[in-house]
C-alpha positions in Angstrom: -19.1 5.3 25.0 -21.8 6.1 22.5 -21.0 5.3 19.0 -21.3 8.6 17.0 -23.8 8.4 14.2 -23.3 9.2 10.6 -24.7 12.6 10.3 -25.2 13.9 6.7 -25.8 17.4 7.7 -22.4 18.2 8.7 -21.8 16.5 12.1 -21.2 17.8 15.6 -17.9 18.1 17.6 -18.4 14.7 19.1 -18.5 13.3 15.6 -15.5 15.2 14.3 -13.2 14.6 17.2 -12.6 10.9 16.3 -11.9 11.7 12.6 -9.4 14.3 13.5 -7.7 11.8 16.0 -7.4 9.4 13.0 -6.2 12.2 10.7 -3.4 12.7 13.2 -2.1 9.2 12.9 -1.5 9.5 9.3 0.0 12.9 10.0 2.4 11.8 12.6 3.0 7.9 12.6 5.3 6.2 9.9 3.3 3.0 9.6 -0.6 2.7 9.7 -1.9 -0.9 9.6 -5.5 -1.4 8.5 -7.1 -4.6 9.9 -10.6 -6.1 9.7 -12.8 -8.6 8.2 -13.4 -8.9 4.5 -16.0 -6.9 2.8 -16.0 -3.8 5.0 -14.1 -1.5 2.9 -10.8 -2.0 4.4 -8.8 -1.7 1.0 -10.6 1.5 0.1 -10.2 3.0 3.7 -6.4 2.3 3.4 -6.4 4.3 0.2 -8.2 7.2 1.8 -5.7 7.2 4.8 -2.8 7.4 2.4 -4.4 10.0 0.3 -5.0 12.1 3.5 -1.3 11.9 4.4 -0.4 13.0 0.8 -2.9 15.8 1.4 -0.9 16.8 4.7 2.2 17.0 2.5 3.6 13.7 3.5 5.1 11.1 0.9 2.8 8.1 1.4 2.6 4.6 0.1 -0.3 2.3 0.5 0.5 -1.6 0.1 -2.2 -4.2 -0.3 -1.8 -7.8 0.3 -5.1 -8.6 -1.4 -4.4 -9.8 -5.0 -7.7 -8.2 -6.3 -7.6 -5.0 -8.1 -9.7 -3.1 -5.8 -6.9 -0.7 -4.6 -5.7 -0.1 -8.2 -9.2 0.6 -9.5 -9.9 3.0 -6.5 -6.5 5.0 -7.3 -7.3 5.1 -11.0 -4.5 2.8 -12.0 -4.5 0.1 -14.6 -2.7 -2.3 -12.1 -0.2 -2.5 -9.5 3.1 -4.3 -9.1 5.6 -5.2 -6.3 7.4 -1.9 -7.0 5.8 1.4 -6.1 3.6 3.2 -8.7 3.1 7.0 -8.1 -0.7 8.2 -8.2 -1.2 11.5 -10.1 -3.1 14.0 -7.9 -3.3 17.6 -6.7 -2.2 17.0 -3.1 0.9 18.9 -1.8 2.6 15.5 -1.0 3.0 12.2 -2.8 0.8 9.2 -3.1 2.3 5.8 -4.1 0.8 2.3 -4.3 2.1 -1.3 -4.2 0.6 -4.8 -4.4 2.5 -7.4 -2.6 4.3 -10.1 -5.0 5.1 -12.8 -2.4 7.5 -14.5 -4.7 9.4 -11.4 -5.9 9.9 -10.2 -2.2 11.1 -13.7 -1.3 13.6 -13.6 -4.2 14.9 -10.3 -3.2 15.6 -11.6 0.3 17.5 -14.6 -1.1 19.6 -12.3 -3.2 20.1 -10.2 -0.2 21.5 -13.0 2.0 23.0 -15.6 -0.3 26.8 -15.5 -0.1 27.3 -15.5 -3.9 25.5 -15.7 -7.3 25.9 -19.5 -7.4 23.9 -20.1 -4.3 21.2 -17.7 -5.4 20.8 -19.7 -8.7 20.7 -22.9 -6.7 17.9 -21.7 -4.5 15.8 -19.7 -7.2 15.9 -22.8 -9.6 15.0 -25.2 -7.0 11.5 -26.7 -7.6 10.7 -26.9 -3.8 11.6 -23.1 -3.5 9.5 -22.2 -6.5 6.4 -23.8 -4.7 6.8 -22.6 -1.2 7.8 -19.1 -2.4 4.3 -18.5 -3.6 2.0 -21.0 -2.0 3.2 -22.3 1.3 1.0 -21.4 4.3 2.6 -18.5 6.3 5.0 -17.4 3.4 2.7 -14.6 2.2 2.3 -13.2 5.6 6.0 -13.1 6.4 6.8 -11.5 3.0 4.1 -9.0 3.6 5.8 -8.0 6.9 9.0 -8.0 4.9 7.6 -5.7 2.3 6.3 -3.3 5.1 9.9 -3.1 6.4 11.3 -2.5 2.9 8.9 0.4 2.4 9.4 1.7 5.8 13.3 1.9 5.2 12.9 3.5 1.7 13.8 7.2 1.9 11.2 8.0 -0.6 8.3 7.6 1.8 7.4 9.2 5.3 4.4 6.9 5.9 3.2 3.5 4.8 -0.3 2.5 5.1 -0.9 -1.4 5.0 -4.1 -3.0 3.8 -4.0 -6.6 5.5 -5.9 -9.7 4.6 -9.1 -10.3 6.5 -8.8 -10.3 10.3 -7.6 -13.8 11.3 -5.0 -13.9 8.4 -3.9 -10.5 9.5 -2.9 -12.1 12.9 -0.7 -14.3 10.8 0.8 -11.3 9.3 1.8 -9.8 12.8 3.0 -13.2 14.1 5.0 -14.3 10.9 8.4 -12.9 11.9 8.2 -14.9 15.2 7.0 -18.1 13.3 9.9 -17.7 11.0 12.4 -17.5 13.8 11.0 -20.6 15.5 11.1 -22.5 12.2 14.8 -21.8 11.6 15.5 -22.9 15.2 13.5 -26.4 14.9 15.5 -29.3 15.2 14.0 -30.9 11.9 15.1 -27.8 9.9 18.6 -28.0 11.5 18.7 -31.7 10.5 17.6 -31.1 7.0 20.3 -28.5 6.5 23.0 -30.8 7.7 25.1 -31.8 4.7 25.7 -35.5 4.4 27.2 -38.0 1.9 24.2 -40.5 2.1 21.5 -38.5 0.2 18.3 -38.8 2.2 19.8 -40.5 5.3 20.3 -37.5 7.7 22.0 -37.6 10.9 18.9 -37.0 13.3 16.9 -40.1 13.9 13.7 -38.2 14.4 14.2 -36.5 11.0 14.9 -39.8 9.4 11.2 -41.2 10.6 9.8 -37.8 9.6 11.2 -38.0 6.1 10.0 -41.6 5.6 6.3 -40.7 6.4 6.6 -37.5 4.5 8.0 -39.5 1.4 5.1 -41.9 1.4 2.7 -38.8 1.1 4.4 -36.6 -1.4 6.9 -38.8 -2.9 10.7 -39.2 -2.7 11.4 -36.8 -5.5 9.8 -34.0 -3.7 11.6 -34.7 -0.5 14.8 -34.8 -2.4 13.9 -31.3 -3.8 13.2 -30.1 -0.2 16.4 -31.2 1.1 18.4 -29.7 -1.8 16.6 -26.5 -1.0 17.5 -26.6 2.9 21.1 -27.4 2.1 21.4 -24.6 -0.4 19.8 -22.4 2.2 22.5 -23.3 4.6 24.5 -20.3 6.0 21.7 -17.9 5.3 19.6 -18.6 8.4 21.3 -15.9 10.7 20.4 -13.2 8.1 16.9 -14.3 7.9 16.7 -14.6 11.6 18.2 -11.1 12.3 15.9 -9.5 9.7 12.7 -11.2 11.1 13.7 -9.9 14.7 13.9 -6.5 13.2 10.6 -6.8 11.4 8.8 -8.1 14.6 10.2 -4.9 16.5 8.8 -2.6 13.9 5.3 -4.1 14.1 5.5 -3.6 17.8 7.0 -0.1 17.7 5.2 2.9 19.1 5.4 4.5 15.5 3.2 1.9 14.2 -0.7 2.6 14.6 -3.3 -0.1 14.2 -6.7 0.8 12.7 -9.6 -1.7 12.7 -12.0 -1.2 9.9 -15.3 -2.6 10.3 -19.1 -2.2 9.4 -22.1 -2.2 11.6 -23.1 -6.0 11.1 -22.7 -8.5 14.0 -20.3 -10.8 12.3 -17.9 -8.1 11.3 -18.2 -6.5 14.9 -17.3 -9.9 16.4 -14.2 -10.1 14.2 -13.2 -6.6 15.2 -13.5 -7.2 18.8 -11.4 -10.5 18.3 -8.5 -8.6 16.6 -8.7 -5.8 19.2 -8.3 -8.6 21.9 -5.3 -10.1 20.1 -3.6 -6.5 19.6 -4.1 -5.8 23.4 -2.6 -9.2 24.3 0.5 -8.3 22.1 0.8 -4.9 23.8 -0.2 -3.0 20.5 -3.2 -1.1 21.4 -5.9 0.0 18.9 -5.1 3.4 17.7 -8.5 4.0 15.9 -11.7 2.3 14.6 -13.3 3.3 11.4 -16.8 2.1 10.8 -18.0 2.0 7.1 -21.6 2.0 5.6 -23.4 3.3 8.7 -27.0 4.2 8.0 -27.6 8.0 8.8 -30.0 9.3 11.5 -31.9 12.3 10.9 -32.9 14.7 13.8 -36.8 14.8 14.1 -37.0 18.7 14.3 -35.1 19.0 11.1 -37.3 16.5 9.4 -40.4 18.3 10.6 -39.1 21.6 9.3 -38.1 20.1 5.9 -41.3 17.9 5.5 -43.9 18.9 3.1 -47.5 18.0 3.2 -48.8 15.9 0.3 -49.9 12.6 -0.9 -46.4 11.0 -0.2 -45.9 12.3 3.3 -47.1 9.2 5.1 -44.9 7.0 2.8 -41.8 9.2 3.4 -42.5 9.1 7.3 -42.6 5.3 7.0 -39.4 5.2 5.2 -37.8 7.5 7.9 -39.1 5.3 10.6 -37.6 2.2 9.0 -34.3 4.0 8.5 -34.3 5.1 12.2 -34.9 1.5 13.2 -32.0 0.3 11.0 -29.8 3.0 12.4 -30.6 2.2 16.0 -30.0 -1.6 15.4 -26.6 -0.9 13.9 -25.7 1.4 16.9 -26.8 -1.5 19.2 -24.5 -3.9 17.3 -21.5 -1.5 17.6 -21.9 -0.7 21.3 -20.1 -3.8 22.8 -17.0 -2.7 20.6 -17.3 0.9 21.7 -17.6 -0.3 25.4 -14.6 -2.5 25.1 -12.4 0.1 23.4 -13.8 3.2 25.3 -10.7 5.3 25.0 -10.3 4.6 21.3 -11.6 7.1 18.7 -14.5 5.6 16.6 -15.1 7.4 13.4 -18.0 6.5 11.1 -18.5 6.8 7.2 -22.3 6.8 6.2 -23.5 4.5 3.5 -22.9 6.2 0.2 -25.2 6.1 -2.8 -22.4 5.0 -5.3 -19.6 2.5 -5.1 -16.1 4.1 -4.6 -14.1 3.3 -7.9 -11.9 6.5 -8.4 -10.2 9.4 -6.7 -13.3 11.4 -6.4 -15.0 8.6 -4.5 -11.9 8.4 -2.2 -12.3 12.2 -1.5 -16.0 11.9 -0.7 -15.1 9.2 2.0 -12.4 11.5 3.2 -14.9 14.3 3.6 -17.0 12.2 5.8 -14.3 10.6 7.7 -11.9 13.5 8.6 -14.3 16.6 8.7 
């Protein structure tokens, strides 16, 4: 499969088809997950896809897991919170945006599954909980999946577009529900949630050895906080386990489309191929690929007709030759990805003269991507 070039003159049918295929994703699916390495325009692309859905008359919400303000800036908002904010625009549908608040999402889950207000207060005020709810490895990824589920179930929205962290962390996002379930079934966790009358002395011998070692590293007070948290959490596991299974099913659903966002650089293409392979292994095929910041190629006959004789002609021809070399090098870098995913639509967006920082910039990208 040949990667279609970024064509500033209007494009051919071969170039338009991938864009139309990706446009159908946001017109038909209920979840579109954008994955890719950092620095490839993934956040902006997610906003463009959501705006396209709003342009189709759908009620779209885009959620970013990236704490940077790039999404808010692109949408012309002062900032984003864990609750959807509506974006003003002229589209027939609606566009909303959210930035994940890991702790706030975790708090809501605790409030949902705790049997009473007393247990909610015990957990939310626990020092160990306050630390893990915002900083523990894997917590953000699971809460991102939970936020996706929450928005998907929200009757205000027809489609959720997700801007994930850079590629390998995005894999954590996909695997987070299964990891939570494994954790809840782990014997150490079960031992820690066993109520006892002897403080840190738990029933399981393996857990005792584990805690003694851990106490020497982090201190006995931290361990006491951890055990207090786990014991306060006791009885809520089934709710969390059931929810994790539902979220995992949603991520594997045929109604969820995975779009890889990349750029014509060797490192980002390697990341894109890695993620594509992981998705295939999980039986979640890549629905589309978007390549940003591609150098355009110009047809020689068009250049010859438009070229003017003069003192600068040789310099312009040298510039054209250099651009052509760069474009050919980019196509060569992308070719292994195109060959590996030969049946997947690959749409390109040319390198733009200006950075995208508002709705007008998003519309400019959409013009190249979907036309």
